[in-house]
N, C-alpha and C positions, 0 to 999 in steps of 0.2 A: 504493498500501499503505500509508501514513503514511498518510492518509486513512480505512482504515481501523482501525487502530493507535486513531487519538484519540478516531474514534469511538466503540469494542470500550471503553476506556477512561474513556471520560467515562458510557459509559455501566452498565460492568459495578466496576468501580474511582473510584465519586470520591471526593474529600479520602483518597486511597490505599488504602483498604479497598476489597475484592471485597463486593459487595453482596447476590453470587448469581453463580449458574460460570453459564456460556453451556453452551447445549447443545456449538451446531457447534464444533470441532472449531476449523478455522482461528481461531472468538473464542479458546477455550482456550488454544491456540497463544500466542495475543499477550499473553493475560495471563499463564499461565508467562515468559517472554518478560522480564519490568515488574520479576518475580517477581524472576527469580532474579541480579538486580541489587541483590538486598538478599547476595551474598555475594560473597564476593570469593578472583577467580584465582588455585591454589598454595595454597589455606591449607588442613590439612582440617578436616573439621566432626563433631565424633558426630551418633547419630541426635538427638538431647536438644535440639546446640545448634541440628541442619537447622528440630523441629521449631521451637524456643519462634521462631524468625528469621517464620518462614508465620506460626507461629500471630496475629504480630503483623501481618497484613494480613487474613487470610482462617482460618476457622475451625477450615475442613477441610483440617489441616496435611495430614494423615494422605495423602487425593486429592493434592497439590499434589505431595509427598517424589513418592511412585510415577510420580509423570507428567513430575517432570525425569527423577528415572530413563530408561523408557520411552525418551521422548523422547530421551531423550543429551541433553538440560542439563546432568545430571551424573552419573558416576559413584559405583559401592556398594561397596564392600572390607569384610570384617570388621567391618561396623557403622561404617566409616567413609566422607566423602561427598566430594568434590571441585567440582566447576566443572568442567566438560570447556573446551575454549577451541570459543571463537565458531561458528567455519565448524566445530565439528558437529552443532549447532546445528539444527532442523529448516528446512528453505528455503534455509539454507545450505549444502548438504550437492554 
């Protein structure tokens, strides 16, 4: 799996910025896992903060923010976001 992750990151996220969003879900999950590390566990983030952090690495911050929640990387309540434990992330349940 590490080899796949390295290839995906080299292809879609050279120099730390996402240059294109992959069509394949398994590759999207690799990017999401890389991007979630821009956030700290135990910290509550406003939607504005989440958008700003994601936008530093990829222009479609709305897509990434939604996918963070849908796939269990983050939870959302009343406009506040927080990182879920890694055990809730895809492939670790």
